[in-house]
N, C-alpha and C positions, 0 to 999 in steps of 0.2 A: 376613853380607853378603847383600843382597837379590838374588834371582835376576833376571837381566836377560832381556828378551824377544829373540827372534830379530832383530827389526828393529834393535835396538841394535847388534848385531854387524855387520849389513850397513852401517849408517851409519858406524860407526867404521872398518871396513875401507876403505870408500870415501873417508873423510876422510884416512886414512893414505896411501892410494895417490895421491890428488890432491895432498897436500902433497909427497910424494916426487917426483912427476912435475913439479910446478911448480918445485921446487928444481932439478931436473935441467935443465929447459927454460929456466930464467931466463937462462942464458948465450946462448940463441938469441933472447931477447926475445919469447918466445911462452908462452902459458899452456896448461895442460892441456886446457881446453875448445877452444882454437884448434887445438892439436895433434890432438885427436880428429877435428876436421873435416878437417884435412889428411890424417890417416891414412885416414879414410873415403874421401876422394877418391882417394888413392893406391891403396887396395885395390880400388877399382872399375876401376882401370886406364884411367881417362879423365883427360885434363887439363882437360876442361870438364864441369861438373856444374850442373844447374839449382838455383838457390837454394831452390826449393820442395822439391826432393828432400832437401836438407840439413835443412830445417825438419822434414820428416816423419820422417826417420831418427832425429833426436835428440829429437823431441817438444818442440821449443822454439818459442816465439813468434817471429813475424816480426820484431818489434822487437829481440829478443835476438840473433837471427842477424845482423841488420843491424849491430848494435854489434860483434859478434865479427868479422864480415867487414871492417868499416871499419878495425879495429885491425890485422887481418892484411894489408889493402891498404897501410896506412901503413908496415908493416914489410916490404913487397915479397915477401910469400908468395903473394898472389893478386891478381887484378884482377876486379872485378865490373862487368859491363856489360849493357846491354839485349841480349836475344837477337835477332839480326837476322831470324830466321824468325818470331818471335812477340813483338812489342813489349810485350806484357803481362808477359812473363817476363824474369827476370834470370838471367844465367849467371855462374858462378864459374870463372875460369881460373887454373890453377896456374902459378906462375913457377918457374924453375930452382931458386931458393932452397928451395922446398918439396920438390922432388925430392932435393936434396942432403941435407936433413934427414930424409928418409924412412927411410933405412937406420939412422940413429942412433935414430930413434923405435922402429923395429922391434926393435932390440937392447935398448932400455930396457924395452919391453913384455915381452920374453922374461924379462928380469931380474925384473921385478915379478911375473910369473907364477910364477917359480921361488921367490920369497919366499912367495907364497900357498901353494904346494904343497910347499914344502921339508920340512914335517913329516909329509907323507903318503907312503905307499907307492903303487905304480902302481895297485893295485886301488882304494885310497881316493881317489886322484885321479880315476879314471874315474867312481866313484860320486858324488863331489862335482860334477863337470861335469854328470852326468846329473841330479842333484837340482836344481842351480842352473838348468839349462835348463828343467826341469819347472816350477819356481817362476816363472821369468821368463815362460814362455809362458802360464801360468795368469793371472798378473797383467796381462800385456799384453792378453790376450783379454778379461779382465774388469776393465779399468782404470776403468770407470764405477763399479764397486763401491768403488774406492779414494777416489772423490770424495765419497762419501756420509758 
């Protein structure tokens, strides 16, 4: 069997987690990507977040965020409107339905984390977090290298 690169495992783990999250969230008529946006907003502790903040947090294009938010609006999770203080900006407002789903999403995220770390002891889990943080920060700071 051919030895696989590290990127292969990152990609496969991400695919497995996304598939599991999408299957779990299907009953709420929301996708993993949409849930990540809701989770981000809920974690910030605000019920209003600027659309630009979401774009920057997830590193997604304006058009991609607009599509995600439109579907979330259609399903009554958020409302997107022009910011009354700055008409050039759009703000995203959480509806009660998003808050209701928040605790469910938090529990599912804990479950998924337990799947990832289930085969590790406490020390290995700390080391994994440390190494993943280090890799993420390096790639985030040097993301222009990834484009070449």
